[in-house]
C-alpha positions as CSV (number, residue, x, y, z in Angstrom):
1,M,53.7,183.7,12.5
2,G,51.4,186.3,12.9
3,D,54.0,188.5,15.0
4,D,55.0,191.6,12.9
5,D,58.0,192.4,15.4
6,Q,59.5,188.8,14.9
7,T,62.9,189.4,13.2
8,Y,65.2,186.7,12.0
9,K,68.9,186.7,11.4
10,V,71.0,184.6,9.0
11,H,74.8,184.8,8.8
12,G,77.7,182.9,7.6
13,T,80.9,182.6,5.5
14,V,81.3,182.3,1.6
15,T,84.3,180.3,0.5
16,G,85.5,179.9,-3.1
17,A,87.2,176.9,-5.0
18,D,90.7,178.0,-3.9
19,G,89.6,177.7,-0.3
20,K,89.8,181.4,0.3
21,E,86.8,183.7,1.5
22,V,84.7,185.6,-1.3
23,C,84.5,189.3,-0.5
24,G,81.8,191.6,-2.1
25,A,79.7,188.7,-3.3
26,D,75.7,189.2,-3.6
27,V,73.8,187.3,-1.0
28,V,70.0,186.8,-1.3
29,V,67.7,185.2,1.2
30,S,64.5,184.0,0.0
31,Y,61.4,182.5,1.7
32,C,60.2,179.2,0.1
33,R,56.5,178.0,-0.7
34,I,55.7,174.9,-2.6
35,R,56.2,176.6,-5.8
36,E,57.3,180.0,-5.3
37,R,60.3,182.0,-3.6
38,F,59.9,185.6,-2.2
39,Q,63.1,187.4,-1.6
40,V,63.2,188.7,2.0
41,A,66.7,190.1,2.4
42,D,69.8,190.8,0.4
43,G,73.4,192.3,1.0
44,K,76.9,191.6,0.3
45,T,79.9,189.7,1.9
46,S,82.5,191.6,3.8
47,E,86.2,191.7,2.8
48,E,86.4,188.3,5.3
49,G,83.7,186.6,3.1
50,V,81.3,187.1,5.8
51,Y,77.6,188.1,5.6
52,Q,74.9,188.8,8.2
53,L,71.3,189.7,7.1
54,G,67.9,190.1,9.2
55,Y,64.6,189.5,7.8
56,R,61.0,189.2,8.6
57,L,58.5,186.4,7.4
58,P,55.0,186.8,6.1
59,D,52.3,186.7,8.5
60,D,50.8,183.5,7.0
61,A,54.1,181.7,7.1
62,P,53.6,178.2,8.3
63,G,55.0,176.9,11.6
64,K,58.1,175.7,10.1
65,P,59.0,178.3,7.4
66,L,62.0,177.4,5.0
67,I,64.5,179.9,3.6
68,V,67.2,179.6,1.1
69,V,70.6,181.7,0.8
70,E,71.9,182.4,-2.6
71,V,75.4,183.8,-3.3
72,R,76.7,185.3,-6.9
73,S,80.0,186.7,-7.6
74,E,82.4,187.0,-10.4
75,Q,84.7,185.1,-8.2
76,L,82.5,182.0,-8.6
77,K,81.9,180.1,-11.9
78,T,78.3,179.1,-10.7
79,P,76.0,180.5,-8.1
80,L,76.2,178.9,-4.6
81,E,72.9,177.8,-3.1
82,S,72.3,176.6,0.3
83,P,69.7,173.6,0.8
84,M,66.1,174.7,2.1
85,T,66.5,175.3,5.8
86,V,64.0,176.0,8.6
87,A,64.1,179.6,9.6
88,L,65.4,180.4,13.0
89,P,65.7,183.5,14.9
90,D,69.6,183.1,14.7
91,L,70.7,180.8,11.8
92,Q,74.3,180.1,10.5
93,I,74.3,179.0,6.9
94,D,78.0,178.7,5.4
95,L,78.4,178.2,1.8
96,A,81.4,177.0,-0.2
97,V,82.4,175.9,-3.6
98,A,82.8,171.8,-3.5
99,L,86.6,171.4,-3.8
100,A,87.6,170.2,-7.4
101,D,88.8,166.6,-7.7
102,A,92.5,167.1,-7.5
103,S,93.1,163.2,-8.7
104,D,95.5,162.5,-11.5
105,Y,92.5,161.1,-13.6
106,A,90.2,164.4,-12.9
107,A,93.0,166.7,-13.6
108,L,93.8,165.1,-16.9
109,L,90.0,165.1,-17.9
110,R,89.9,168.7,-17.1
111,A,92.8,169.6,-19.1
112,V,91.5,167.5,-22.2
113,T,87.9,168.4,-22.2
114,P,88.4,172.1,-23.3
115,L,90.4,171.0,-26.2
116,L,88.0,168.5,-27.6
117,D,85.8,171.2,-29.1
118,K,82.6,169.4,-30.1
119,L,84.1,165.9,-29.9
120,T,83.7,163.5,-26.9
121,L,86.4,160.9,-25.8
122,L,84.4,158.3,-27.6
123,D,85.4,160.2,-30.8
124,V,89.1,160.7,-30.2
125,V,91.2,158.4,-32.4
126,E,94.8,158.1,-33.8
127,T,95.0,156.8,-37.5
128,T,97.3,157.4,-40.1
129,E,95.5,160.6,-41.1
130,I,93.8,161.9,-37.8
131,H,96.1,162.4,-34.6
132,D,94.1,163.3,-31.9
133,I,95.6,161.6,-29.3
134,S,99.1,163.2,-30.5
135,F,97.4,166.5,-30.3
136,L,96.0,166.2,-27.0
137,A,99.3,164.8,-25.6
138,Q,101.3,167.8,-26.9
139,E,98.6,170.4,-25.7
140,T,98.4,168.9,-22.3
141,G,102.1,168.2,-22.0
142,T,101.6,164.6,-21.3
143,G,102.2,161.2,-22.9
144,T,100.3,159.8,-25.5
145,E,99.8,156.5,-23.5
146,K,98.3,158.4,-20.8
147,I,95.9,159.9,-23.2
148,M,95.2,156.5,-24.5
149,R,94.2,155.2,-21.1
150,L,91.7,158.2,-20.6
151,V,90.2,157.2,-24.0
152,V,89.8,153.5,-23.4
153,S,88.5,154.1,-20.0
154,A,85.7,156.2,-21.7
155,R,84.9,153.4,-24.0
156,L,84.9,150.9,-21.3
157,E,82.6,152.9,-19.4
158,K,80.1,153.0,-22.4
159,A,80.5,149.1,-22.7
160,N,80.1,148.1,-19.3
161,T,78.2,151.2,-17.6
162,I,81.0,151.2,-15.0
163,P,82.7,154.5,-14.1
164,A,85.6,155.5,-16.5
165,A,87.7,156.4,-13.4
166,A,87.2,152.9,-12.1
167,F,88.9,151.5,-15.5
168,Y,91.4,154.3,-15.4
169,A,92.6,153.0,-11.7
170,F,93.5,149.6,-13.3
171,L,95.0,150.9,-16.4
172,A,97.4,153.4,-14.4
173,A,98.3,150.6,-12.0
174,H,98.7,148.0,-14.9
175,V,96.6,145.4,-13.4
176,P,96.4,142.7,-14.5
177,A,100.0,142.2,-15.4
178,S,98.6,140.7,-18.7
179,L,97.4,144.1,-20.1
180,P,99.1,145.4,-23.1
181,L,102.2,147.4,-22.4
182,S,101.1,150.0,-24.9
183,L,97.4,150.3,-25.4
184,L,98.0,152.6,-28.3
185,D,100.4,150.3,-30.0
186,D,98.0,147.4,-29.7
187,S,95.0,149.3,-31.3
188,Q,97.2,149.3,-34.5
189,N,96.1,152.7,-35.5
190,F,92.6,152.3,-34.1
191,T,91.9,149.5,-36.5
192,L,91.6,147.1,-33.6
193,I,90.2,149.6,-30.9
194,D,86.9,147.5,-30.3
195,A,88.6,144.2,-30.0
196,L,91.4,145.9,-27.6
197,V,88.7,147.4,-25.3
198,A,86.8,144.2,-25.2
199,R,89.9,142.3,-24.2
200,V,91.2,144.9,-21.8
201,G,87.5,144.8,-20.2
202,G,87.8,141.0,-20.0
203,L,91.0,141.2,-18.2
204,I,89.9,143.5,-15.7
205,A,86.7,142.0,-15.0
206,G,88.5,138.5,-14.8
207,L,90.5,139.4,-11.9
208,D,89.7,138.0,-8.4
209,P,87.4,140.5,-6.5
210,D,90.0,140.7,-3.6
211,V,92.4,142.1,-6.3
212,Q,89.9,144.4,-7.8
213,T,89.2,145.9,-4.4
214,R,92.7,146.3,-3.4
215,T,93.7,148.0,-6.7
216,L,90.7,150.5,-6.5
217,N,91.5,151.3,-2.7
218,A,95.1,151.9,-3.8
219,A,94.0,154.2,-6.5
220,V,92.0,156.4,-4.2
221,Q,94.9,156.5,-1.5
222,N,97.5,157.4,-4.3
223,N,95.1,159.9,-5.6
224,V,95.2,158.3,-9.1
225,V,91.2,158.6,-8.9
226,G,89.0,160.9,-6.8
227,P,87.7,160.0,-3.3
228,D,84.1,159.8,-4.8
229,I,85.1,156.3,-6.2
230,A,85.7,155.0,-2.5
231,A,82.1,154.7,-1.5
232,A,81.2,153.0,-5.0
233,I,84.1,150.2,-4.8
234,P,81.6,147.6,-3.5
235,N,79.1,148.2,-6.3
236,I,82.0,148.6,-8.9
237,V,83.5,145.1,-7.8
238,A,79.9,143.4,-7.8
239,R,79.3,144.8,-11.3
240,L,82.7,143.7,-12.7
241,Q,82.2,140.2,-11.0
242,G,78.9,140.1,-12.7
243,Q,80.7,140.8,-16.3
244,R,83.1,138.3,-15.4
245,Q,80.4,135.6,-15.2
246,T,78.9,137.1,-18.4
247,N,82.2,136.7,-20.3
248,L,83.0,133.4,-18.9
249,L,79.6,132.1,-20.4
250,S,79.9,133.9,-23.7
251,G,83.5,133.8,-24.5
252,P,85.6,131.0,-25.9
253,Y,86.2,128.1,-23.2
254,L,89.7,126.7,-22.8
255,A,90.1,125.5,-26.5
256,G,88.5,126.3,-29.7
257,K,85.7,128.8,-30.1
258,T,83.0,127.4,-28.5
259,S,81.9,129.3,-25.3
260,L,81.1,127.7,-21.8
261,G,77.2,128.7,-22.4
262,Q,77.3,126.4,-25.5
263,L,78.8,123.5,-23.7
264,L,76.3,124.0,-20.8
265,D,73.6,123.9,-23.4
266,A,75.0,120.5,-24.6
267,A,74.8,119.3,-21.0
268,A,71.1,120.5,-21.0
269,L,71.7,122.6,-18.0
270,A,69.0,125.4,-17.6
271,K,69.8,129.1,-18.3
272,D,69.5,130.3,-14.7
273,K,71.6,127.5,-13.5
274,Q,74.2,128.4,-16.2
275,T,74.7,131.9,-14.6
276,L,75.0,130.1,-11.4
277,F,77.5,127.7,-12.5
278,A,79.8,130.6,-13.9
279,Q,79.4,132.3,-10.7
280,A,80.8,129.3,-8.8
281,L,83.5,128.6,-11.5
282,A,84.5,132.2,-11.4
283,Q,84.9,132.3,-7.6
284,N,86.5,128.7,-7.2
285,T,89.8,128.7,-5.4
286,Q,89.9,124.9,-4.7
287,N,91.3,122.2,-6.9
288,M,88.7,120.9,-9.4
289,E,87.9,117.5,-7.6
290,Q,87.0,119.7,-4.5
291,F,85.1,122.0,-6.8
292,W,82.8,119.3,-8.5
293,A,82.4,117.6,-5.2
294,G,81.3,120.6,-3.3
295,L,79.0,121.8,-6.2
296,A,77.2,118.4,-6.0
297,D,76.5,118.6,-2.2
298,G,72.9,119.9,-2.7
299,K,73.6,123.2,-1.3
300,H,74.5,125.2,-4.4
301,G,71.3,125.0,-6.5
302,F,72.5,121.8,-8.6
303,T,71.3,118.2,-8.5
304,A,74.0,115.6,-8.3
305,A,73.1,114.2,-11.8
306,E,73.4,117.9,-13.2
307,V,76.9,118.4,-11.9
308,A,77.9,114.9,-13.1
309,L,76.4,115.8,-16.8
310,V,78.3,119.1,-16.7
311,R,81.5,117.6,-15.5
312,Q,81.3,114.9,-18.2
313,T,80.5,117.4,-20.8
314,L,83.4,119.7,-19.9
315,S,85.6,116.7,-19.9
316,I,84.7,115.4,-23.3
317,G,85.1,118.9,-24.5
318,A,88.6,118.9,-23.3
319,F,89.5,115.8,-25.5
320,V,87.6,117.0,-28.7
321,K,88.5,120.7,-28.5
322,N,85.0,121.7,-27.4
323,T,83.6,120.4,-30.7
324,V,79.9,120.8,-29.9
325,A,78.8,118.1,-32.3
326,L,81.2,115.4,-30.9
327,V,80.3,116.5,-27.4
328,T,76.6,115.9,-28.1
329,A,77.2,112.8,-29.8
330,L,79.4,111.4,-27.0
331,N,77.0,112.5,-24.4
332,Q,74.4,110.7,-26.2
333,R,76.3,107.3,-26.2
334,F,76.8,108.0,-22.3
335,A,73.0,108.3,-21.9
336,A,72.4,104.9,-23.9
337,C,75.1,103.3,-21.6
338,T,77.4,102.6,-24.6
339,Y,80.0,104.1,-22.3
340,K,79.8,104.0,-18.6
341,S,82.7,106.1,-17.6
342,M,85.1,108.6,-19.1
343,P,88.0,106.0,-19.3
344,D,85.7,104.0,-21.7
345,L,86.6,106.5,-24.4
346,A,90.2,105.0,-24.4
347,T,88.6,101.9,-25.9
348,L,87.9,103.6,-29.2
349,S,90.5,103.2,-31.8
350,E,91.5,105.9,-34.4
351,Q,89.2,104.5,-36.7
352,N,86.4,104.7,-34.4
353,W,87.1,108.4,-33.5
354,L,87.0,109.2,-37.5
355,E,83.7,107.5,-37.7
356,L,82.2,109.8,-35.0
357,I,83.8,112.8,-36.6
358,N,82.4,111.9,-40.0
359,A,79.0,111.1,-38.7
360,A,79.0,114.8,-37.2
361,G,79.2,116.3,-40.3
362,P,81.0,119.5,-41.4
363,D,80.8,120.8,-37.7
364,G,82.9,117.6,-36.6
365,V,86.3,119.2,-37.2
366,P,87.4,122.6,-36.0
367,G,88.0,125.1,-38.5
368,N,91.9,125.4,-37.7
369,I,92.4,121.6,-38.4
370,T,94.2,120.8,-41.7
371,G,95.3,117.7,-43.2
372,A,98.8,116.4,-42.3
373,G,101.0,114.2,-44.6
374,G,98.3,113.7,-47.0
375,A,95.5,113.0,-44.5
376,T,92.3,114.5,-44.6
377,P,91.6,117.1,-41.6
378,A,89.0,114.7,-40.1
379,A,91.7,112.0,-40.1
380,T,94.2,114.3,-38.5
381,F,91.7,115.2,-36.0
382,A,90.8,111.8,-35.1
383,R,94.5,111.0,-34.5
384,E,94.8,114.1,-32.2
385,I,91.8,112.9,-30.1
386,Y,92.9,109.3,-30.0
387,E,96.3,110.2,-28.7
388,R,95.0,112.7,-26.2
389,V,92.5,110.2,-24.8
390,T,95.1,107.4,-24.7
391,R,97.6,109.6,-22.9
392,A,94.9,110.6,-20.3
393,Y,93.7,107.0,-19.6
394,P,96.7,104.6,-20.3
395,T,95.6,101.7,-18.2
396,A,92.3,101.6,-20.0
397,A,93.9,102.0,-23.4
398,L,96.4,99.1,-22.8
399,A,93.6,96.9,-21.6
400,S,91.4,97.6,-24.7
401,R,94.4,96.9,-27.0
402,V,95.3,93.5,-24.9
403,T,91.7,92.3,-25.1
404,G,91.3,93.5,-28.6
405,G,94.1,91.3,-29.7
406,T,95.9,94.4,-31.2
407,F,98.9,94.3,-28.6
408,V,99.4,90.8,-27.7
409,L,100.2,88.4,-30.7
410,P,97.8,85.6,-31.7
411,L,98.6,82.2,-30.7
412,S,99.3,81.2,-34.2
413,R,102.0,83.8,-34.4
414,L,103.9,82.1,-31.4
415,R,106.6,79.5,-31.7
416,C,106.5,77.1,-28.9
417,R,109.5,74.8,-28.1
418,P,109.5,72.2,-25.1
419,F,112.2,72.2,-22.4
420,S,112.9,68.7,-23.2
421,P,111.8,65.8,-25.3
422,T,110.1,64.3,-22.4
423,I,107.7,67.2,-21.8
424,P,104.5,67.2,-24.1
425,R,104.3,70.0,-26.8
426,S,101.2,71.4,-25.3
427,I,103.0,72.3,-21.9
428,C,105.8,74.7,-23.2
429,V,106.9,78.1,-23.0
430,A,106.0,80.5,-25.8
431,R,109.1,82.0,-27.4
432,I,108.2,85.4,-29.2
433,S,110.3,86.8,-31.7
434,T,111.8,89.9,-30.4
435,S,111.7,91.6,-33.7
436,I,107.8,90.8,-34.2
437,W,107.0,91.9,-30.7
438,A,108.9,95.2,-31.1
439,R,107.2,95.9,-34.4
440,R,103.7,95.3,-32.8
441,A,104.2,97.0,-29.2
442,M,106.4,100.1,-30.0
443,P,103.6,102.2,-31.8
444,L,101.5,101.5,-28.8
445,L,104.2,102.3,-26.2
446,R,104.9,105.6,-27.8
447,A,101.2,106.5,-28.0
448,L,101.2,105.7,-24.0
449,R,104.3,107.5,-23.2
450,P,103.3,110.7,-21.2
451,T,104.4,113.8,-23.2
452,R,105.8,116.6,-21.0
453,G,103.6,119.6,-20.7
454,R,100.5,118.2,-22.3
455,P,97.2,117.1,-20.4
């Protein structure tokens, strides 16, 4: 500045965590250089928590000198420090302790943390021998289930890199409704804690994004979680939806243990397009006919041929419990034009299905299929597939039986009688024995009869 007579003033109020002014606090004003600070004034706050200090700057101070105000007091857990601020002849800088998060989540976390000693929430368990959760519940005067929500939220944060408070919001609201009624009971003395955390995370991630957004906003408004979550909600929802797509690709798809990713591999869909497909499926709100039609319109990153093959693969999977070996074999037959449309599968007999299963080797039968009534697991599975396909395409199944001669009796089995002796025997009306017809027809009719509640 070069002006020895230039005097600067800085003043303000110091406020504590309780919102009250801090009296008798030590206040220091420092002039800042790139790597150094020089004290230029000090003093104390008044009974009203007000300070006012005058100071001079060095002669070589630049055109816009910066200062910092620091406050220390026994009433403060940690010192308060202002941001670096351009010095002015008369400057006001108020300092206040940031108000503590008063939400249910933050209050519970503050109550529990001092009791953990050297443990973290990830270390807390409740087994037959160790009763951490019971201890924390008793010490904090809250319920064990509330402590369990805190623990599960911490584990979900580690698994998903999403703030624990966000998961706590869903657990406290019991959203979705399919969440376990008691997290602690479902952990079975923490023997199933990893599986429980994975299931809970999947249920929360699987929610519609609008539901996720509403739940988090409600948690902030109701003071279940702190206001800092509010600004992060769009990012949290986006990450949950990303996890939803990952879970959809890696988790079992509808039936059996086969994942959607494995089925899309069987459809020869590229990995980047698998993620795209999972996203489209997760966000779909239309019926499936509209979904497939929209996906094949060329505007979603897929060709019509890719969509057709994925649809065919998932449709086959629904019949064969997503057994990859069978899905692959049938896709190959479609590619070779052995079959031209899905109803063509209804032309296969139970024996045909058994041969397909046997040709697939040990992977042709799901592990949970057992023989029934003396039949082998393969034969039992073949019967299940046969009945499932027949029910899905009854017209094709019936036509196949008719043309194959397995439903209409051969001519040699028919007894003909002319209406009168004057009519040639070749012009007659077939008279079919009712009992023979029934024996041959009823098994097929039973197979074709729709079964309530099944696809």
